C-alpha positions in Angstrom: 95.4 106.4 46.2 95.7 109.8 47.8 92.7 109.1 50.1 94.3 105.8 51.4 97.5 107.6 52.1 95.7 110.3 54.2 93.7 107.6 56.0 96.9 105.7 56.8 98.6 108.9 58.1 95.5 109.6 60.2 95.6 106.1 61.8 99.3 106.5 62.4 98.9 109.8 64.2 96.1 108.3 66.4 98.3 105.3 67.3 101.3 107.5 68.1 99.1 109.7 70.3 97.6 106.9 72.4 100.4 104.3 72.3 102.9 104.2 75.2 106.4 105.5 74.6 108.8 102.8 73.3 111.1 103.3 76.3 108.2 102.4 78.6 107.4 99.3 76.6 111.1 98.3 76.7 111.3 98.9 80.4 108.2 96.8 81.1 109.6 94.0 78.8 112.9 94.1 80.7 111.1 94.0 84.0 109.1 90.9 83.0 112.2 89.2 81.7 114.1 89.8 85.0 111.3 88.5 87.1 110.9 85.4 84.8 114.6 84.7 85.0 114.7 85.1 88.8 111.7 82.8 89.2 113.3 80.2 87.0 116.6 80.4 88.9 114.8 80.3 92.3 112.8 77.2 91.2 115.9 75.4 90.0 118.0 76.2 93.1 115.2 75.2 95.6 114.8 76.5 99.1 117.7 78.3 100.6 117.1 76.9 104.1 115.3 73.6 103.9 114.5 73.7 107.7 112.9 77.1 107.5 109.1 77.3 107.7 106.5 80.0 107.4 105.3 82.3 110.1 102.6 80.0 111.4 101.9 80.3 115.1 101.8 77.3 117.4 99.2 76.9 120.2 101.9 77.1 122.9 103.2 80.7 122.1 103.7 82.7 125.2 103.3 86.1 123.6 100.0 85.5 121.9 101.6 84.6 118.5 102.1 88.1 117.2 104.3 88.5 114.2 106.7 90.7 116.1 106.8 88.6 119.3 110.0 87.2 120.7 108.6 83.7 121.2 111.0 81.4 123.2 114.3 83.3 122.9 116.6 82.2 125.6 118.1 84.8 127.9 115.4 87.4 127.1 113.3 87.0 130.2 112.4 90.2 131.9 113.0 92.4 128.9 110.0 94.6 128.2 108.2 93.5 131.4 105.1 95.5 132.1 104.2 97.0 135.5 101.8 94.1 136.2 104.7 91.7 135.8 106.9 93.5 138.2 108.8 95.6 135.7 107.5 99.0 136.9 109.8 102.0 137.6 
């Protein structure tokens, strides 16, 4: 009986040494719970703007279809013109 008690205490000390702290486990559990709830709420609510689409580029983009391009924004002609386009100093 004494040997089993020593063995159990040895196993407990190894588990305590290598196990993550309970606060970390609780934080990770809370994080997973928050993400699960937000995913469920987002799925039930649906898209915020039904007409909104991804950032796909169309073949007619003037600026080469870069993610930071201005596309076809009205009233922005001439802004950021290069020297080749007549915007030199």
